[in-house]
N, C-alpha and C positions, 0 to 999 in steps of 0.2 A: 696335647699338641694347644696352640693359640687358639681363639677362638677368628683371627682375622688377619690373615698371612701380614707381614712388615712390622706386626705391633712386635716391641720387647717389652718383656716385663722387668719389674723395676731394680732386680740384681744384674739385670744382664746392662742394664743402661747403666749402676752403679761401677762395675766394672770394663766396659769399653771409656767413659768418662774420666775414671779415676776418682771421684767423688763418694763420699758415704751416703750410702741407702738413707740415713737420717735426712740426711741435706738435704737431699732431692725429694723426700716425701716434706719436709719443710716449704722446699721451694714450690713443690703442685699446691701446698696446703694454703699458701698466700698469692693462691693465683699465675702465679712466673710461669707455671707449664701446665699444656694440655695433655686431659689423660684422655684416652680412649677406650674407657670403661674397666672392667677388671676381669682375671681369670675367675672361672670356678672356684680356687683357694683365695680367692679375694685380692692377688698382688694387681697391684697398679698396672697399666699396659700405656705404650706411650708408642707412637709415630716413628719415625726414623730422624723426624725433623728438632726431635729435644735436643740434639748436639750441639746443634745451630744455636739454637735456645741456650742450654747450658754453655757453651761458650760465649756469648754474649755477657751474659748473665756476670760471669765471672772475672769478666774485662772492664766490663763497667765497674764492679767492686776496686777492683785494682784500681781504678782511677776516682776512687772517693766518692762514688754514688751509692746512694741507698737502695737498700730493695724497693723501698718505697718510689723511690723513683725510678727506680728500672722496673718497676710494676706499670708503670706510666706509659713509659713508652713503649713496650713490651702491646699493651692497649690500643696504642695509638696503630702501631703495627700490624696488629693483629685488625682493623678497624680499614687495612689497604693501604697506610698514608705510611712514610717514611718519617718518623721522628726525628730527623736530622738537626731540625732545627732548635726544637726543644733542646735536645741533646747540649747543644754549640752553645746556647742561653745557663745549662746547669754548669756544661764546664768552664764559663766563662766568671762565674760565680764564684767555683769552685779557686778556682783561680788569684782572685783578689781574696778570698778568705786564707789560700797561702801565702800571699802577698804578707797579710795581717800578722796570721801565725810567724813567719820570718820576721817583720819588725818586732815582735812581742817578745821572739828568741834572741833578738841582738841586744834586747834591753837586758833581760836575762842575764845575757853572757857577759856584759859589762860589769854587772854587778856583781856577779859570781868573782871576776878576776878584781874587782876590790876588794872585797871582804877577802879573798884570798892573799890581797897584797898587805893589808894590813894584820895576815895570821898572827895571831899570839898564842903559844903553847901554856903558859900558865897566867891565867886570871888574875887579876891586884886582889880581889877578892872571894876570891871561889865560892865563899859558900852564901852570896847572894846571887848564883847565877847560873846556868847550866851551861851555856858556851856562850860567851859576848858579841860573839863575832855573830852569829847566827840572830842574835836577840836585838843587835841593830837593824834600825829603820833606814833604807836609803835613801839619799836628798837627790832631788834629777834638778838639771838645769833643764829651762826653755826649751834645749832642742832634744829633750831625751836625752840626754847624758849624764851618767851618774859626777855627782860632783862631789858629794862627802856623804859620809856615812852619820848617821845621829840616832842618840838613845832614843828606844823602842818608849819609853817612861824613863822616868828616874826618880832613885829610891828617897832620893831628899825632899819628895815635894809632900811627906805626909805632917 
């Protein structure tokens, strides 16, 4: 029987939350969860609020927040404050990162389209190359659009 009523062993928390015991242990070791002691068999004991914390952790992760960032937010919460302002700043930063990634992906997309549009199945000198399309370095205009592919290096430079 549990030392205190209302406390749940890690196995029960895992079963109810759908998370592996190993994940719950890891979160506990990082300080994301609060344990309320251990059983005589050395199993971790958690209060029922562990489910609120686990839902928060998983949702924050799904929004791109790191466990370190999540820990900071939970520490603010544990001091009795709402971490919403800090979370808002982090999410705005994440949004900016995503915008930059989208721009980089658009450039990559244009490069791939350019490479594929000039695809040759048989190179002129197959012994000198692995794949001439991949070995070309793209050339970009000031606006960032692909203008042409130029050779990475010339074999005639010797």
